[in-house]
C-alpha positions, 0 to 999 in steps of 0.5 A: 804029237799034239800041239797048241797052234795059233793060226793068224789068217784073215781069210776065214775059208782058208783058216777054217780049212787049214784048222780042220786038217791040223785038228785031224792031226790031233792039234788044238788050233786057235784062229785069229784074223786080226794082227793086233789081237794076234799080238795080244794073244801071243803075249798072253798065251804060250803056243807050240807053233804060230802060223802067221799070214803077212797081210793082216788088218790091224798089224802086219805079220812081219811086225808081229814076227819081229815083236815075238823075237824081240821078246825072246819068244822062240816059238816056231813061226811059219809065215803064210803069204800071198806075196810072191816076191823074194824080198817078202820071204827073205824079210820074214826069215830075217825077222825070225820066222823059221819057215814060209809057205807061199799061197796057194799051198797044198794042205798036205804040205802045210801039215808036213811043214808043221810036223817038221817045225814041231819036231825040230822044236822038240829036239831043240827044247830037249837039247836045251834042257840037257844043256841047262842041267849040265851047265855047271859041269860042262865048259862053255862051247866056243869056236875060235876060227881066225877072226871068227868067234862062235859062242854056242850057248850064248848063240853069239857070233863075232868077227874081229870083235864086232857082233854079227846078228844072225837069225836062229836058223842062220846060227844053226847053219853056221855052227854046223858048218864050223864044227865040220870044216872041210866036209862037203855037204849037199843041200839035202844033207844040210836039210836033214842035219840042220832043218831035220826035214828028212826029205828033199824038195825044199833045197831053195831054203838052204840056198837062201839061208847060205846067201844071207849068211855069206852077206853077214860073215864074208868080207866079199859075199861074191867071193866067199872065204868061209862058206864055199860052193863045191860046184855040182855037189854043195857047200863046205866050210874052210878053216882059218889059217894062222893069220886069221883068214879062211884058208 
């Protein structure tokens, strides 16, 4: 699958080496080493995927990512960061990044992550096109589970009438759980079904997304009622009872 990629990285050696491997996969790669210039390029040009370093001159990567999503631009974004703290990785995901790679990373893994992100984006675009074509014929899909309401087409979530702000992947994960209440999923299952990786090895991604999702939808994230841990196996979603609470 050939794609137009924007690589925002101020280390020219790393940028050129990464671009070389991505071009070997048939992709077109534009390299930008300055945050402000990268922000302008995103406004001017449509890309299939953006690889975004956090530490940049002019404007940092987190701010660029936030601006991209604020403009309702849903181009896949993979954060590249030399920062090792969990806070930095979580902030990138909270601001709308789809994935991240911590430096130093293997170029084979970079290529694999790009392939996976493009594959997910292609599937999502195809599904969105089908949904738009059938919008006049199909009923809007809404799940009402007690005081939790999930509107698929609008990608909106409310708890007791109050809006809950979720990232794209958090919404996908919640929708998948809510559509299959009571079913137990391993982390590998969720990677395959929601992320589409088709292989294991990045199960920490599932853990971090579930932790953030619990913090947003649970009354007490330390004692979750909706997304419950099945020890030694994975996670499952509980249905609401007649009083609007998770059973």
